[in-house]
C-alpha positions as a Markdown table, in Angstrom:
| # | Residue | x | y | z |
|---|---|---|---|---|
| 1 | Unk | 0.0 | 0.0 | 0.0 |
| 2 | Unk | 1.3 | 3.4 | -0.9 |
| 3 | Unk | 2.1 | 5.5 | 2.2 |
| 4 | Unk | 1.1 | 9.1 | 2.3 |
| 5 | Unk | 3.9 | 11.7 | 1.8 |
| 6 | Unk | 5.6 | 12.3 | 5.1 |
| 7 | Unk | 6.3 | 16.0 | 4.4 |
| 8 | Unk | 2.6 | 16.9 | 3.9 |
| 9 | Unk | 1.8 | 17.2 | 7.6 |
| 10 | Unk | 5.0 | 18.9 | 8.4 |
| 11 | Unk | 4.4 | 21.5 | 5.6 |
| 12 | Unk | 0.9 | 22.2 | 6.8 |
| 13 | Unk | 2.1 | 22.8 | 10.4 |
| 14 | Unk | 4.8 | 25.1 | 9.1 |
| 15 | Unk | 2.4 | 27.1 | 7.0 |
| 16 | Unk | -0.1 | 27.3 | 9.9 |
| 17 | Unk | 2.8 | 28.4 | 12.2 |
| 18 | Unk | 3.8 | 31.2 | 9.9 |
| 19 | Unk | 0.2 | 32.5 | 9.9 |
| 20 | Unk | 0.0 | 32.4 | 13.7 |
| 21 | Unk | 3.3 | 34.1 | 14.1 |
| 22 | Unk | 2.6 | 36.8 | 11.5 |
| 23 | Unk | 1.1 | 39.9 | 13.1 |
| 24 | Unk | -0.3 | 41.0 | 9.7 |
| 25 | Unk | -2.4 | 37.8 | 9.4 |
| 26 | Unk | -4.8 | 39.1 | 12.1 |
| 27 | Unk | -4.2 | 42.8 | 12.1 |
| 28 | Unk | -7.4 | 44.9 | 12.3 |
| 29 | Unk | -7.9 | 47.4 | 9.4 |
| 30 | Unk | -7.1 | 51.0 | 10.2 |
| 31 | Unk | -10.0 | 53.2 | 11.3 |
| 32 | Unk | -11.0 | 56.7 | 10.3 |
| 33 | Unk | -12.9 | 58.4 | 13.2 |
| 34 | Unk | -15.6 | 61.0 | 12.4 |
| 35 | Unk | -18.1 | 62.6 | 14.8 |
| 36 | Unk | -20.2 | 65.7 | 15.0 |
| 37 | Unk | -23.3 | 67.1 | 13.2 |
| 38 | Unk | -26.4 | 65.0 | 12.7 |
| 39 | Unk | -27.1 | 67.3 | 9.6 |
| 40 | Unk | -23.8 | 66.4 | 7.9 |
| 41 | Unk | -24.1 | 62.7 | 9.0 |
| 42 | Unk | -26.1 | 61.5 | 6.0 |
| 43 | Unk | -23.4 | 62.8 | 3.6 |
| 44 | Unk | -20.4 | 61.5 | 5.4 |
| 45 | Unk | -22.1 | 58.2 | 6.1 |
| 46 | Unk | -22.9 | 57.8 | 2.4 |
| 47 | Unk | -19.3 | 58.6 | 1.4 |
| 48 | Unk | -18.0 | 56.2 | 4.1 |
| 49 | Unk | -20.2 | 53.4 | 2.8 |
| 50 | Unk | -19.0 | 53.9 | -0.8 |
| 51 | Unk | -15.4 | 54.2 | 0.3 |
| 52 | Unk | -15.5 | 51.0 | 2.4 |
| 53 | Unk | -17.0 | 49.2 | -0.6 |
| 54 | Unk | -14.3 | 50.5 | -2.9 |
| 55 | Unk | -11.5 | 49.5 | -0.4 |
| 56 | Unk | -13.0 | 46.1 | 0.2 |
| 57 | Unk | -12.8 | 46.3 | 4.0 |
| 58 | Unk | -9.1 | 47.6 | 4.0 |
| 59 | Unk | -10.2 | 50.6 | 6.0 |
| 60 | Unk | -13.1 | 51.2 | 8.4 |
| 61 | Unk | -14.8 | 54.5 | 8.9 |
| 62 | Unk | -16.9 | 55.2 | 12.0 |
| 63 | Unk | -19.3 | 58.2 | 11.9 |
| 64 | Unk | -20.8 | 59.4 | 15.2 |
| 65 | Unk | -23.6 | 61.9 | 16.0 |
| 66 | Unk | -22.8 | 64.0 | 19.0 |
| 67 | Unk | -23.8 | 67.3 | 17.4 |
| 68 | Unk | -21.5 | 70.0 | 16.0 |
| 69 | Unk | -20.4 | 71.2 | 19.4 |
| 70 | Unk | -19.9 | 67.7 | 20.8 |
| 71 | Unk | -18.0 | 66.8 | 17.6 |
| 72 | Unk | -15.6 | 69.8 | 18.0 |
| 73 | Unk | -14.9 | 68.9 | 21.6 |
| 74 | Unk | -13.7 | 65.4 | 20.6 |
| 75 | Unk | -11.9 | 66.8 | 17.6 |
| 76 | Unk | -10.0 | 69.5 | 19.6 |
| 77 | Unk | -9.0 | 66.8 | 22.1 |
| 78 | Unk | -7.5 | 64.8 | 19.3 |
| 79 | Unk | -10.0 | 61.9 | 19.7 |
| 80 | Unk | -11.2 | 62.0 | 16.1 |
| 81 | Unk | -9.7 | 62.6 | 12.7 |
| 82 | Unk | -12.7 | 64.6 | 11.2 |
| 83 | Unk | -15.4 | 66.7 | 12.6 |
| 84 | Unk | -18.8 | 67.0 | 10.8 |
| 85 | Unk | -20.1 | 70.6 | 11.3 |
| 86 | Unk | -23.3 | 72.4 | 10.4 |
| 87 | Unk | -21.8 | 75.7 | 11.2 |
| 88 | Unk | -18.2 | 77.2 | 11.1 |
| 89 | Unk | -15.9 | 76.5 | 14.0 |
| 90 | Unk | -16.4 | 79.0 | 16.9 |
| 91 | Unk | -13.8 | 81.2 | 18.5 |
| 92 | Unk | -13.8 | 79.1 | 21.7 |
| 93 | Unk | -13.4 | 75.9 | 19.6 |
| 94 | Unk | -10.5 | 77.5 | 17.7 |
| 95 | Unk | -8.8 | 78.4 | 21.0 |
| 96 | Unk | -9.4 | 74.8 | 22.3 |
| 97 | Unk | -7.9 | 73.3 | 19.2 |
| 98 | Unk | -4.9 | 75.7 | 19.3 |
| 99 | Unk | -4.1 | 74.9 | 22.9 |
| 100 | Unk | -4.1 | 71.2 | 22.1 |
| 101 | Unk | -1.9 | 71.7 | 19.0 |
| 102 | Unk | -4.7 | 70.7 | 16.6 |
| 103 | Unk | -4.5 | 72.4 | 13.2 |
| 104 | Unk | -7.2 | 71.8 | 10.7 |
| 105 | Unk | -8.5 | 72.2 | 7.2 |
| 106 | Unk | -12.1 | 73.6 | 6.8 |
| 107 | Unk | -13.8 | 71.9 | 3.8 |
| 108 | Unk | -17.3 | 73.0 | 2.8 |
| 109 | Unk | -19.1 | 69.9 | 1.4 |
| 110 | Unk | -22.7 | 71.1 | 0.7 |
| 111 | Unk | -25.5 | 73.6 | 1.4 |
| 112 | Unk | -28.5 | 73.0 | 3.6 |
| 113 | Unk | -31.9 | 74.6 | 3.5 |
| 114 | Unk | -32.6 | 74.6 | 7.2 |
| 115 | Unk | -36.3 | 73.8 | 7.2 |
| 116 | Unk | -39.2 | 74.9 | 9.5 |
| 117 | Unk | -42.0 | 72.3 | 9.7 |
| 118 | Unk | -45.5 | 71.9 | 11.1 |
| 119 | Unk | -47.8 | 68.9 | 11.4 |
| 120 | Unk | -49.5 | 68.0 | 8.1 |
| 121 | Unk | -52.9 | 68.4 | 9.8 |
| 122 | Unk | -52.1 | 72.1 | 10.3 |
| 123 | Unk | -54.3 | 73.8 | 7.7 |
| 124 | Unk | -53.7 | 77.5 | 8.6 |
| 125 | Unk | -49.9 | 77.7 | 8.2 |
| 126 | Unk | -48.4 | 77.9 | 4.7 |
| 127 | Unk | -45.7 | 80.5 | 5.4 |
| 128 | Unk | -44.2 | 82.4 | 8.3 |
| 129 | Unk | -42.2 | 85.6 | 8.6 |
| 130 | Unk | -38.9 | 85.8 | 10.4 |
| 131 | Unk | -40.5 | 88.1 | 12.9 |
| 132 | Unk | -43.2 | 85.5 | 13.7 |
| 133 | Unk | -40.6 | 82.9 | 14.3 |
| 134 | Unk | -38.6 | 85.2 | 16.5 |
| 135 | Unk | -41.7 | 85.9 | 18.5 |
| 136 | Unk | -42.1 | 82.2 | 19.1 |
| 137 | Unk | -38.5 | 81.3 | 19.8 |
| 138 | Unk | -36.9 | 84.2 | 21.6 |
| 139 | Unk | -36.1 | 83.7 | 25.3 |
| 140 | Unk | -38.9 | 86.0 | 26.5 |
| 141 | Unk | -41.5 | 83.9 | 24.7 |
| 142 | Unk | -41.4 | 81.2 | 27.4 |
| 143 | Unk | -44.7 | 81.5 | 29.4 |
| 144 | Unk | -46.0 | 84.2 | 27.1 |
| 145 | Unk | -46.4 | 82.5 | 23.7 |
| 146 | Unk | -48.2 | 79.2 | 24.4 |
| 147 | Unk | -50.8 | 79.0 | 21.7 |
| 148 | Unk | -50.8 | 79.7 | 17.9 |
| 149 | Unk | -53.2 | 82.6 | 18.6 |
| 150 | Unk | -50.5 | 84.2 | 20.8 |
| 151 | Unk | -48.3 | 84.6 | 17.7 |
| 152 | Unk | -51.0 | 85.9 | 15.3 |
| 153 | Unk | -54.6 | 86.6 | 16.3 |
| 154 | Unk | -55.8 | 85.2 | 13.0 |
| 155 | Unk | -54.5 | 81.8 | 14.0 |
| 156 | Unk | -56.5 | 79.4 | 16.2 |
| 157 | Unk | -56.4 | 79.1 | 19.9 |
| 158 | Unk | -54.5 | 75.8 | 19.7 |
| 159 | Unk | -51.6 | 74.6 | 21.9 |
| 160 | Unk | -48.2 | 75.3 | 20.3 |
| 161 | Unk | -45.7 | 72.5 | 20.9 |
| 162 | Unk | -42.1 | 73.2 | 19.9 |
| 163 | Unk | -39.4 | 70.8 | 18.6 |
| 164 | Unk | -35.8 | 71.8 | 17.8 |
| 165 | Unk | -32.1 | 71.0 | 17.9 |
| 166 | Unk | -30.2 | 70.5 | 21.2 |
| 167 | Unk | -27.8 | 73.0 | 22.6 |
| 168 | Unk | -24.7 | 71.1 | 21.2 |
| 169 | Unk | -26.1 | 71.3 | 17.7 |
| 170 | Unk | -24.8 | 73.6 | 15.0 |
| 171 | Unk | -28.3 | 73.8 | 13.7 |
| 172 | Unk | -29.4 | 75.3 | 17.1 |
| 173 | Unk | -26.6 | 77.8 | 16.8 |
| 174 | Unk | -27.4 | 78.8 | 13.2 |
| 175 | Unk | -31.2 | 78.9 | 13.7 |
| 176 | Unk | -31.0 | 81.1 | 16.8 |
| 177 | Unk | -28.5 | 83.4 | 15.1 |
| 178 | Unk | -30.6 | 83.7 | 11.9 |
| 179 | Unk | -34.1 | 84.0 | 13.6 |
| 180 | Unk | -33.5 | 85.4 | 17.1 |
| 181 | Unk | -30.4 | 87.5 | 16.2 |
| 182 | Unk | -28.0 | 85.8 | 18.7 |
| 183 | Unk | -26.6 | 82.3 | 18.7 |
| 184 | Unk | -27.8 | 80.0 | 21.5 |
| 185 | Unk | -30.5 | 82.6 | 22.5 |
| 186 | Unk | -33.7 | 80.5 | 22.7 |
| 187 | Unk | -36.6 | 79.7 | 25.0 |
| 188 | Unk | -36.0 | 76.5 | 26.8 |
| 189 | Unk | -39.4 | 74.9 | 27.0 |
| 190 | Unk | -39.2 | 72.8 | 23.9 |
| 191 | Unk | -38.4 | 69.2 | 23.0 |
| 192 | Unk | -34.7 | 69.3 | 22.1 |
| 193 | Unk | -32.6 | 66.5 | 20.6 |
| 194 | Unk | -29.4 | 66.0 | 18.7 |
| 195 | Unk | -31.1 | 63.1 | 16.9 |
| 196 | Unk | -33.3 | 64.6 | 14.1 |
| 197 | Unk | -35.3 | 61.4 | 13.9 |
| 198 | Unk | -36.7 | 62.1 | 17.4 |
| 199 | Unk | -37.8 | 65.5 | 16.2 |
| 200 | Unk | -39.4 | 64.0 | 13.1 |
| 201 | Unk | -41.5 | 61.7 | 15.2 |
| 202 | Unk | -42.5 | 64.5 | 17.6 |
| 203 | Unk | -43.7 | 66.9 | 14.9 |
| 204 | Unk | -45.4 | 64.0 | 13.0 |
| 205 | Unk | -47.3 | 63.0 | 16.1 |
| 206 | Unk | -48.5 | 66.4 | 17.4 |
| 207 | Unk | -51.1 | 68.4 | 15.6 |
| 208 | Unk | -50.0 | 71.7 | 17.1 |
| 209 | Unk | -46.3 | 71.1 | 16.5 |
| 210 | Unk | -43.7 | 73.5 | 15.0 |
| 211 | Unk | -40.0 | 72.5 | 14.6 |
| 212 | Unk | -36.9 | 72.9 | 12.6 |
| 213 | Unk | -34.0 | 70.8 | 11.3 |
| 214 | Unk | -32.0 | 70.0 | 8.1 |
| 215 | Unk | -33.6 | 69.7 | 4.7 |
| 216 | Unk | -32.5 | 66.1 | 4.1 |
| 217 | Unk | -34.5 | 64.8 | 7.1 |
| 218 | Unk | -37.5 | 66.8 | 5.9 |
| 219 | Unk | -37.3 | 65.3 | 2.4 |
| 220 | Unk | -36.9 | 61.8 | 3.8 |
| 221 | Unk | -40.0 | 62.3 | 5.9 |
| 222 | Unk | -42.1 | 64.7 | 3.8 |
| 223 | Unk | -45.2 | 62.5 | 3.9 |
| 224 | Unk | -45.2 | 63.0 | 7.7 |
| 225 | Unk | -44.3 | 66.7 | 7.8 |
| 226 | Unk | -45.3 | 70.0 | 6.1 |
| 227 | Unk | -42.6 | 72.5 | 5.3 |
| 228 | Unk | -43.2 | 76.2 | 5.9 |
| 229 | Unk | -42.2 | 78.9 | 3.4 |
| 230 | Unk | -40.1 | 81.6 | 5.0 |
| 231 | Unk | -40.6 | 85.3 | 4.5 |
| 232 | Unk | -37.3 | 87.0 | 5.1 |
| 233 | Unk | -38.6 | 90.3 | 3.8 |
| 234 | Unk | -39.1 | 89.6 | 0.2 |
| 235 | Unk | -42.1 | 87.3 | 0.3 |
| 236 | Unk | -42.5 | 83.7 | 1.2 |
| 237 | Unk | -39.8 | 81.4 | -0.2 |
| 238 | Unk | -40.0 | 77.6 | 0.0 |
| 239 | Unk | -37.0 | 75.5 | 1.1 |
| 240 | Unk | -35.9 | 73.9 | -2.2 |
| 241 | Unk | -32.5 | 73.2 | -3.8 |
| 242 | Unk | -33.4 | 75.7 | -6.6 |
| 243 | Unk | -34.1 | 78.5 | -4.0 |
| 244 | Unk | -30.8 | 77.7 | -2.2 |
| 245 | Unk | -28.9 | 77.8 | -5.5 |
| 246 | Unk | -30.3 | 81.1 | -6.6 |
| 247 | Unk | -29.8 | 82.6 | -3.1 |
| 248 | Unk | -33.5 | 83.5 | -2.5 |
| 249 | Unk | -34.1 | 81.1 | 0.5 |
| 250 | Unk | -32.9 | 83.4 | 3.3 |
| 251 | Unk | -31.8 | 83.5 | 6.1 |
| 252 | Unk | -31.9 | 79.8 | 6.5 |
| 253 | Unk | -29.6 | 78.6 | 3.7 |
| 254 | Unk | -26.2 | 77.6 | 5.2 |
| 255 | Unk | -23.0 | 75.9 | 4.2 |
| 256 | Unk | -22.1 | 72.7 | 6.0 |
| 257 | Unk | -18.6 | 71.3 | 6.5 |
| 258 | Unk | -16.1 | 68.7 | 7.5 |
| 259 | Unk | -13.0 | 69.7 | 9.4 |
| 260 | Unk | -9.9 | 67.5 | 9.0 |
| 261 | Unk | -7.0 | 67.4 | 11.4 |
| 262 | Unk | -3.7 | 68.2 | 9.8 |
| 263 | Unk | -2.0 | 65.6 | 11.9 |
| 264 | Unk | -4.5 | 62.9 | 10.9 |
| 265 | Unk | -3.9 | 63.6 | 7.3 |
| 266 | Unk | -0.4 | 62.1 | 7.8 |
| 267 | Unk | -2.2 | 58.8 | 8.1 |
| 268 | Unk | -2.6 | 57.2 | 4.7 |
| 269 | Unk | -6.1 | 55.9 | 5.4 |
| 270 | Unk | -7.4 | 59.4 | 6.4 |
| 271 | Unk | -5.8 | 61.1 | 3.4 |
| 272 | Unk | -7.3 | 58.4 | 1.2 |
| 273 | Unk | -10.8 | 58.9 | 2.7 |
| 274 | Unk | -10.7 | 62.7 | 2.3 |
| 275 | Unk | -9.5 | 62.4 | -1.3 |
| 276 | Unk | -12.3 | 60.0 | -2.0 |
| 277 | Unk | -14.8 | 62.3 | -0.2 |
| 278 | Unk | -14.0 | 65.3 | -2.4 |
| 279 | Unk | -13.9 | 63.3 | -5.6 |
| 280 | Unk | -17.3 | 61.6 | -5.0 |
| 281 | Unk | -19.2 | 64.2 | -2.9 |
| 282 | Unk | -21.3 | 65.8 | -5.6 |
| 283 | Unk | -23.5 | 62.9 | -6.6 |
| 284 | Unk | -23.7 | 61.6 | -3.0 |
| 285 | Unk | -24.7 | 65.0 | -1.6 |
| 286 | Unk | -27.5 | 65.1 | -4.2 |
| 287 | Unk | -28.4 | 61.4 | -3.4 |
| 288 | Unk | -29.0 | 62.2 | 0.3 |
| 289 | Unk | -31.1 | 65.3 | -0.6 |
| 290 | Unk | -28.7 | 68.2 | 0.2 |
| 291 | Unk | -27.5 | 70.8 | -2.2 |
| 292 | Unk | -24.1 | 70.1 | -3.8 |
| 293 | Unk | -21.5 | 72.8 | -4.3 |
| 294 | Unk | -20.0 | 73.5 | -7.7 |
| 295 | Unk | -17.4 | 70.9 | -8.8 |
| 296 | Unk | -14.6 | 73.5 | -8.4 |
| 297 | Unk | -15.4 | 73.8 | -4.7 |
| 298 | Unk | -14.4 | 70.1 | -4.1 |
| 299 | Unk | -11.3 | 70.4 | -6.3 |
| 300 | Unk | -10.5 | 73.6 | -4.4 |
| 301 | Unk | -10.7 | 71.8 | -1.1 |
| 302 | Unk | -8.0 | 69.3 | -2.3 |
| 303 | Unk | -6.0 | 72.3 | -3.6 |
| 304 | Unk | -6.2 | 73.9 | -0.1 |
| 305 | Unk | -4.8 | 70.7 | 1.4 |
| 306 | Unk | -2.0 | 70.4 | -1.2 |
| 307 | Unk | -1.1 | 74.1 | -0.5 |
| 308 | Unk | -1.4 | 73.6 | 3.3 |
| 309 | Unk | -4.1 | 76.3 | 3.6 |
| 310 | Unk | -4.8 | 75.7 | 7.3 |
| 311 | Unk | -7.7 | 77.3 | 9.2 |
| 312 | Unk | -11.1 | 78.9 | 8.7 |
| 313 | Unk | -12.4 | 81.7 | 6.5 |
| 314 | Unk | -15.0 | 82.7 | 9.1 |
| 315 | Unk | -12.8 | 83.9 | 12.0 |
| 316 | Unk | -14.9 | 82.2 | 14.7 |
| 317 | Unk | -18.1 | 83.9 | 13.6 |
| 318 | Unk | -21.4 | 82.1 | 12.8 |
| 319 | Unk | -22.6 | 84.2 | 9.9 |
| 320 | Unk | -26.0 | 83.8 | 8.4 |
| 321 | Unk | -27.4 | 84.5 | 4.9 |
| 322 | Unk | -24.2 | 83.5 | 3.1 |
| 323 | Unk | -25.0 | 82.4 | -0.5 |
| 324 | Unk | -23.1 | 79.7 | -2.4 |
| 325 | Unk | -21.6 | 82.3 | -4.6 |
| 326 | Unk | -20.4 | 84.3 | -1.6 |
| 327 | Unk | -18.9 | 81.2 | 0.0 |
| 328 | Unk | -17.0 | 80.4 | -3.1 |
| 329 | Unk | -15.5 | 83.9 | -3.3 |
| 330 | Unk | -14.4 | 83.7 | 0.3 |
| 331 | Unk | -12.9 | 80.2 | 0.0 |
| 332 | Unk | -10.9 | 81.4 | -3.0 |
| 333 | Unk | -9.2 | 84.1 | -0.8 |
| 334 | Unk | -8.1 | 81.6 | 1.9 |
């Protein structure tokens, strides 16, 4: 009877041993860490999914939702590589990053039509003025503006229930700046959440509801919600991509960003992800229902990185009413 080859078992053991001893055999793939704005989340998550598919699991990307403020806290402590932000970095956040030695690139990725919504059963609201919204949301309104009739005597004596972004949200900062006139200045008796899906459910389930959050979450849930046209002084304008593009949806059109750590860009996986992000952002931004920037904005972002154009064009200020055209001019001057 023919005996089996004696070297076969020895060879198998040798191969297995080499795999066990090799650290590369079981090394976890590198991770790109992102956290911050729930508004920017759908864009970065879409990019991350496509990136991971293209890299076949060679790199993992984690995307958290702790709000713009929460995201910057982690970013300025060096805990993340990228911060999603629905407003520019603030002066305090700039100082925090500076103290920690964190330098960054500010990369605009899209525009958002911050959207005010009511319950679909609301038949008397089609549009609202900025003055009416301010009357509802300013700090002094708490205890004084409780019903719709308190805002406008032509509206019914119906309980007004408010839903909005939490205090760590860039959406909260932007909305209060644009409507009330001062960032973070708001009445406190409303349902607040960093998770926009919580706000969707609240408005959809409350006939007297009024709330606000990013355009993409409205579009995703438009059968449950009713968008309100905003009169900023030139008549009611609906939140649509076209009205953001032409600059007429004011003052609630806003740029949204990612901030990338200069130190993190030294890691090949982060550089690869950012490069992929800028080269694929336009169709993915549109796919998740935000308003893409012109193609030259994304190539300009990569050019800023190549030229090491560190920092922000906003100087720590949360400006409102900036059109896409104005943003492009400002970015070109960085």
